[in-house]
Every structure is written in structure tokens, then in C-alpha cells.
C-alpha positions as CSV (number, residue, x, y, z in Angstrom):
1,M,-26.9,125.6,105.9
2,E,-24.1,125.5,103.4
3,P,-21.9,123.1,105.4
4,R,-24.8,120.6,105.6
5,H,-25.3,120.9,101.9
6,R,-21.7,120.1,101.3
7,R,-21.8,117.1,103.7
8,A,-24.9,115.7,101.9
9,D,-23.2,116.4,98.6
10,A,-20.0,114.8,99.8
11,A,-21.9,111.7,101.0
12,G,-23.7,111.5,97.6
13,N,-20.3,111.7,95.8
14,R,-18.9,109.0,98.0
15,A,-21.9,106.7,97.4
16,R,-21.7,107.3,93.6
17,I,-17.9,106.6,93.6
18,I,-18.5,103.3,95.4
19,Q,-21.4,102.3,93.1
20,A,-19.2,103.2,90.0
21,A,-16.3,101.2,91.4
22,R,-18.5,98.2,92.0
23,A,-19.7,98.4,88.3
24,V,-16.1,98.8,87.0
25,I,-14.8,95.9,89.2
26,A,-17.6,93.6,87.9
27,N,-17.2,94.6,84.2
28,A,-13.6,95.6,83.5
29,D,-10.5,93.7,83.0
30,E,-8.5,96.5,84.6
31,I,-9.6,98.8,87.4
32,K,-8.7,102.4,86.6
33,L,-9.5,105.2,89.0
34,N,-10.0,107.7,86.2
35,A,-12.7,105.4,84.7
36,I,-14.4,105.1,88.1
37,A,-14.3,108.9,88.6
38,K,-15.8,109.4,85.2
39,E,-18.5,106.8,85.8
40,A,-19.4,108.4,89.1
41,G,-19.6,111.9,87.5
42,V,-16.9,113.3,89.8
43,G,-13.4,114.7,89.3
44,Q,-10.3,112.7,90.3
45,G,-9.7,115.2,93.1
46,T,-13.1,114.3,94.6
47,L,-12.4,110.6,94.3
48,Y,-9.0,111.0,96.0
49,R,-10.4,113.1,98.8
50,H,-12.7,110.2,99.7
51,F,-10.3,107.4,98.9
52,P,-6.6,108.4,98.9
53,T,-5.5,105.0,97.4
54,R,-7.0,102.5,95.0
55,E,-6.8,99.9,97.8
56,D,-8.9,102.2,100.1
57,L,-11.6,102.4,97.5
58,L,-11.6,98.7,96.7
59,A,-11.6,97.8,100.4
60,E,-14.7,100.0,100.9
61,V,-16.5,98.4,98.0
62,Y,-15.8,95.0,99.5
63,R,-16.8,96.0,103.1
64,E,-20.1,97.4,101.8
65,D,-20.8,94.2,99.9
66,V,-20.1,92.2,103.0
67,E,-22.5,94.3,105.1
68,E,-25.3,94.0,102.4
69,L,-24.8,90.2,102.2
70,V,-25.0,89.8,106.0
71,A,-28.1,92.0,106.3
72,A,-29.8,90.1,103.5
73,A,-29.9,86.8,105.6
74,T,-32.3,88.2,108.1
75,A,-34.4,90.1,105.6
76,L,-34.7,87.0,103.4
77,L,-35.8,84.9,106.4
78,A,-38.5,87.4,107.2
79,E,-40.0,87.0,103.7
80,H,-39.3,83.3,102.8
81,P,-39.1,79.8,104.3
82,P,-35.5,78.9,105.3
83,V,-34.5,76.9,102.2
84,T,-35.9,79.5,99.8
85,A,-34.1,82.2,101.9
86,L,-30.9,80.3,101.7
87,A,-31.3,79.8,97.9
88,R,-31.9,83.5,97.4
89,W,-29.0,84.3,99.7
90,F,-26.8,82.1,97.6
91,D,-27.8,84.1,94.5
92,R,-26.4,87.2,96.4
93,V,-23.3,85.2,97.3
94,A,-22.6,84.6,93.6
95,D,-22.8,88.4,92.9
96,Y,-20.7,89.1,95.9
97,A,-18.1,86.5,95.0
98,Q,-17.8,88.0,91.5
99,V,-17.0,91.4,92.9
100,K,-14.8,89.8,95.6
101,R,-12.6,88.1,93.0
102,G,-12.0,91.5,91.3
103,V,-11.2,93.2,94.5
104,F,-8.8,90.5,95.7
105,A,-7.1,90.4,92.4
106,A,-6.5,94.1,92.6
107,V,-5.5,94.5,96.3
108,E,-2.1,93.8,97.9
109,A,-1.8,90.6,100.0
110,A,-1.7,92.5,103.3
111,V,-4.9,94.3,102.6
112,W,-6.5,91.0,101.3
113,Q,-5.8,89.3,104.6
114,D,-7.5,92.2,106.5
115,L,-10.5,92.0,104.2
116,A,-10.9,88.3,104.6
117,A,-10.7,88.5,108.3
118,H,-13.4,91.2,108.2
119,S,-15.8,89.2,106.1
120,L,-15.6,85.6,107.4
121,G,-17.1,86.4,110.9
122,P,-20.1,88.4,109.7
123,I,-20.8,86.2,106.7
124,G,-20.4,83.1,108.9
125,D,-22.9,84.6,111.4
126,A,-25.4,85.4,108.6
127,L,-25.0,81.9,107.2
128,T,-25.5,80.4,110.7
129,T,-28.8,82.4,111.0
130,L,-30.0,80.9,107.7
131,L,-28.9,77.3,108.5
132,E,-30.3,77.4,112.0
133,A,-33.7,78.5,110.7
134,G,-33.7,75.6,108.2
135,K,-32.6,73.1,110.9
136,A,-35.4,74.4,113.1
137,D,-38.1,73.8,110.5
138,G,-36.5,70.5,109.4
139,T,-35.5,71.5,105.8
140,I,-31.7,71.8,106.4
141,R,-29.5,68.9,107.5
142,S,-28.6,69.0,111.2
143,D,-24.9,68.0,110.6
144,V,-23.8,71.2,108.7
145,D,-22.5,74.4,110.0
146,A,-21.4,77.8,108.5
147,R,-17.8,76.7,108.1
148,D,-18.8,73.7,106.0
149,V,-20.8,75.9,103.7
150,I,-18.1,78.6,103.4
151,L,-15.6,75.9,102.5
152,L,-18.0,74.5,99.8
153,I,-18.8,77.9,98.3
154,G,-15.1,78.6,98.1
155,C,-15.3,76.8,94.8
156,L,-16.4,80.1,93.3
157,T,-12.9,81.4,93.5
158,R,-11.7,78.7,91.2
159,L,-14.0,79.8,88.3
160,E,-12.6,81.4,85.3
161,E,-14.2,84.7,84.2
162,D,-15.6,83.2,81.0
163,E,-17.4,80.4,82.9
164,W,-18.8,82.6,85.7
165,D,-22.3,83.1,84.3
166,A,-22.8,79.4,83.4
167,K,-21.3,77.9,86.5
168,A,-21.5,80.2,89.7
169,R,-25.2,79.8,90.4
170,H,-25.3,76.2,89.2
171,L,-22.6,75.3,91.7
172,L,-24.5,77.1,94.5
173,R,-27.7,75.2,93.6
174,I,-25.7,71.9,94.0
175,V,-24.5,73.0,97.4
176,L,-28.0,74.0,98.4
177,D,-29.3,70.6,97.3
178,G,-26.6,69.0,99.5
179,L,-27.7,71.0,102.5
180,R,-31.4,69.9,102.2
181,R,-32.5,67.3,104.8
182,R,-33.6,64.1,103.1
183,P,-36.6,62.1,104.5
């Protein structure tokens, strides 16, 4: 029973480390691993056992955020009409993009390219699901696709940190208004 307990404990430590890293990335000017370990309530040795390098940890935070964002598309469509689901998904995109900016700023160029390749396919698929549902019910324009929207929401990477709160969701609402089908 002891090995199972350690595995559950290790999984809990890993999850706490990722959650702490996400908070530090979103709220700190500089990403320090000792601050992440402290926030997670683990020692630095535990952090390094799970994530041997800073890039490994940041990449995992990013990957988990992509997975959550992708899964949210289907879940939101199950609860809301397509345009509402897309609007709520865009709210999640704003949160995701804020973390993404911090991760990309901290990660080497080679790792960044791998992360971008990992996210564009699944995010594009999730966005296609949302757009197709809106096209099917007549609320989304028929002449847009996921790549169009990804290019448009790329504007979030141009925002300065001090204007994020005022502009990120506002810009996504403008994009959403442009996606709506007009009578």
C-alpha cells in the first residue's frame, strides 16, 4: 500500500506544482522556481524530480492549458447556444493567452516552436467545433474558419501587460461580433 500512497502523493505534488507555476506565471514579472516550489508547498528537490528544467515545467503548464481550452469547447456547446458558447470560450482564450505570453517569454525559441505546433491543431479543432455549431444554427457567418479566428485573436500577443485587463476581453468581443451572421 505504501507505493500507491507515494504515487498518489507524487501526483498531488505534481498537480500542486503546476497550479503554483500557473499562478506565478500569471502574476509575477519573473518566474523563479524557488517561488513556485514554495507556493506549491514542496521542496525544490520535489519540483526538480517532476520537472528537471524550468522549460519542462513551463511547457507542462502550457500543455495543460491547451488541453483544458480544447475540452471546454465541447462542454460549453453542451450547455449553451453556439454564439454564447463561443463567447464563453473566448473568455477562456483570454486567460489562456495571458499565461501563454508568460510561458513564451520564458521559454527558449526551440521549445516555443514545439509548444506552438502542439497547440494550433487542437485549438483549431476546438474552434472549428464551435464555429460549425454556430454555422449550423445560423448564428455564425458561413465564410469564416478556425484559421481566420486564430489570426484575429493573435492580437492578444500585442497587448502590453498594463493594458491586458482593459483590452483582452474587449478585443475578443469585437472579434465575436464580427463572427456573428447578420440578417
